[in-house]
C-alpha positions in Angstrom: 13.6 12.1 -11.7 16.3 13.6 -9.3 18.1 10.6 -7.6 20.7 12.8 -5.2 19.0 11.6 -2.2 19.4 8.1 -2.3 23.1 8.5 -1.0 21.7 9.6 2.2 19.4 6.7 2.5 21.5 4.0 1.4 23.9 4.4 4.2 21.6 2.4 6.2 22.8 -0.5 5.1 26.1 0.3 6.8 24.1 0.0 10.1 22.3 -3.5 9.4 22.7 -7.0 10.8 22.9 -7.9 6.7 22.9 -11.6 6.3 21.2 -11.8 2.7 20.5 -10.0 -0.7 16.9 -10.9 -1.9 17.2 -10.7 -5.6 13.6 -10.9 -7.8 14.3 -12.4 -11.3 12.2 -10.5 -14.3 13.6 -7.2 -14.7 16.3 -8.0 -12.3 18.8 -10.8 -13.8 16.6 -10.7 -16.8 15.5 -8.1 -19.3 13.1 -10.4 -19.4 10.0 -8.3 -19.4 9.7 -6.7 -22.8 9.1 -10.2 -23.6 6.7 -11.4 -21.0 4.7 -8.1 -21.7 4.2 -9.2 -25.7 3.5 -12.6 -24.3 0.7 -11.6 -22.4 -0.9 -9.5 -24.8 -0.6 -12.1 -27.5 -2.2 -14.4 -24.8 -5.3 -11.8 -24.0 -5.7 -10.8 -27.8 -6.5 -14.8 -28.5 -9.1 -14.8 -26.1 -10.7 -11.4 -27.0 -9.5 -9.7 -23.9 -7.9 -5.9 -24.3 -4.7 -5.9 -22.8 -1.3 -3.8 -23.2 1.9 -4.0 -22.5 2.1 -1.0 -19.4 -0.3 -3.1 -17.5 1.7 -6.3 -18.2 4.8 -4.2 -16.1 2.3 -3.4 -13.7 1.4 -6.8 -12.8 4.9 -8.2 -12.5 5.6 -10.6 -9.9 1.7 -11.8 -9.7 1.6 -15.2 -10.9 -0.1 -16.6 -13.6 -3.3 -17.2 -12.8 -3.5 -14.0 -10.7 -2.8 -11.8 -13.9 -5.5 -13.7 -15.5 -8.2 -13.4 -13.3 -7.3 -9.9 -12.3 -7.3 -8.8 -16.1 -10.7 -11.0 -16.5 -12.2 -9.0 -13.7 -11.3 -6.0 -15.0 -12.3 -6.4 -18.1 -15.1 -9.1 -18.2 -16.4 -9.0 -14.4 -15.5 -12.3 -13.4 -12.8 -14.6 -12.6 -11.3 -17.0 -15.8 -11.9 -21.1 -15.7 -9.8 -23.3 -15.0 -9.5 -24.1 -18.4 -9.3 -20.7 -19.9 -6.6 -19.9 -17.4 -4.2 -23.1 -18.9 -5.0 -22.4 -21.8 -4.2 -18.5 -21.4 -0.3 -18.9 -19.8 0.0 -22.2 -22.3 -0.2 -19.5 -25.4 2.0 -16.8 -23.0 4.6 -19.4 -22.1 5.1 -20.9 -26.0 5.0 -17.2 -27.1 7.6 -16.4 -24.4 9.8 -19.3 -25.5 9.3 -18.3 -29.3 11.0 -15.0 -28.8 14.7 -14.3 -28.3 16.2 -15.2 -25.9 16.3 -12.4 -23.1 19.8 -10.9 -22.1 21.1 -10.5 -18.6 20.6 -7.0 -17.1 23.9 -4.9 -17.2 26.0 -4.8 -14.4 23.9 -7.4 -12.3 26.6 -9.7 -12.4 28.5 -6.8 -11.0 26.0 -6.1 -7.7 25.8 -10.1 -7.7 29.6 -10.7 -7.2 29.9 -7.7 -4.8 27.4 -9.3 -2.8 28.9 -12.3 -2.5 32.2 -11.0 -1.6 30.9 -9.2 1.0 30.0 -13.0 2.4 26.0 -12.6 2.1 24.2 -15.1 0.8 21.6 -14.9 -2.3 18.3 -15.6 -2.6 15.6 -15.7 -5.6 12.1 -14.8 -4.9 10.1 -14.7 -8.3 6.6 -14.4 -9.2 7.7 -15.8 -12.2 7.5 -19.8 -13.4 9.1 -19.3 -16.6 10.9 -22.7 -16.5 12.8 -21.2 -19.9 14.7 -18.6 -17.5 14.4 -20.7 -14.4 16.5 -23.7 -15.5 19.1 -21.7 -16.9 20.1 -19.4 -14.0 23.3 -21.5 -13.1 24.1 -21.2 -17.3 23.8 -17.4 -16.9 24.8 -16.8 -13.2 27.3 -19.6 -12.2 28.3 -19.7 -8.8 25.8 -17.3 -7.4 22.3 -19.3 -7.2 21.0 -22.7 -5.8 17.6 -24.6 -5.7 17.2 -24.3 -1.8 17.9 -20.6 -1.9 14.8 -19.7 -4.6 11.1 -18.7 -4.2 9.2 -19.2 -7.4 5.8 -19.5 -8.7 5.7 -23.1 -8.0 6.5 -22.8 -4.0 3.3 -20.2 -3.7 0.1 -19.7 -3.0 -0.9 -16.4 -3.2 2.1 -14.5 -4.9 3.1 -11.0 -5.1 1.8 -8.7 -4.0 0.9 -10.7 -1.0 4.0 -10.6 1.4 3.8 -14.7 1.5 6.9 -15.1 -1.3 9.3 -12.5 0.8 8.2 -14.4 4.1 9.1 -17.8 2.5 12.7 -16.8 2.0 12.5 -15.5 5.3 11.6 -18.9 6.8 13.9 -20.9 4.2 16.9 -18.7 5.2 15.9 -18.4 8.6 16.3 -14.7 8.5 15.0 -11.9 10.1 13.4 -8.8 7.9 16.5 -6.4 9.3 19.2 -9.0 8.1 18.0 -8.6 4.5 17.9 -6.3 1.6 15.8 -6.8 -1.6 16.3 -5.7 -5.0 13.4 -5.7 -6.8 11.7 -3.8 -10.4 8.1 -4.1 -10.2 5.6 -2.4 -8.5 4.1 -5.2 -7.2 7.6 -7.1 -5.9 8.5 -3.8 -3.5 4.6 -3.6 -2.3 5.3 -7.4 -1.4 8.8 -7.2 0.3 8.0 -3.9 2.2 4.6 -5.7 3.9 6.9 -8.6 4.8 9.3 -5.7 6.7 11.8 -5.6 4.8 14.2 -2.8 3.1 13.7 -2.7 -0.7 15.6 -1.0 -3.3 14.4 -1.0 -6.8 15.9 -0.3 -9.6 13.7 1.1 -12.6 14.6 -1.7 -15.6 11.5 -1.4 -17.5 9.0 1.7 -18.6 7.3 2.0 -15.6 7.3 5.6 -14.1 10.0 6.2 -10.7 6.6 7.0 -9.2 5.1 3.8 -9.6 7.6 2.4 -7.7 8.1 5.3 -5.3 3.9 5.1 -4.3 4.1 1.4 -3.6 6.9 1.9 -1.3 10.5 1.7 -2.5 13.1 2.6 0.3 15.3 3.8 -2.8 14.5 4.0 -6.5 18.0 3.9 -9.0 17.4 4.1 -12.9 19.9 1.2 -13.4 22.4 -1.2 -11.6 25.4 0.8 -12.3 24.2 3.1 -10.3 23.4 0.2 -7.6 26.6 -1.2 -8.1 28.6 2.1 -7.6 26.3 2.8 -4.1 27.2 -0.8 -2.9 30.3 -0.2 -3.3 30.6 2.4 -0.7 28.2 1.1 1.4 29.0 -3.1 2.1 30.9 -3.8 4.6 33.7 -6.6 3.9 
């Protein structure tokens, strides 16, 4: 993909009354999606349900129950029972926790520091309920995150791609959509943020084609966090 057009579009940041950045977690802060994808494939296989890693990336941001029911509808023509949901999600979570720890996405700490230095608030808006990641945020990113500025799978009913998570973050921060920029990596997360009326930057840190992010409405797409950092360095007001 030709990313040169980003330079014209990101200049809009200098004209906004920016107050905050909303960051997704998996695939934005942590390189955790490979492990999530492997764990989902394993959990569904234990129930005899066919699934693949690309499908996991495409559904990133959905709640666990939402993912399970969508796959069951696709493969079996029905929703999963409550017992099936609990069993599959526990298998998935246990498998995820057995895999090697997810590393921090390269240069995301630089992006966070840049946003903090610009005097902007930082929120997390994630569909994840993976406590092993949520509980270690301050260990990996000391000084950046506060629990009252997080929206996780435990806070929402609908989850991404519904705008509920981002609307909830706006409400928590007493913010308007035009005062915020979202940083996402997943199609459903992009769709959620756009539906909430927020300018959305996608960083394609995974295996998806850029087209998946563009087709779901991303205002900008970057190939990595370093590219985003360099653009923000020139376009954030300090």
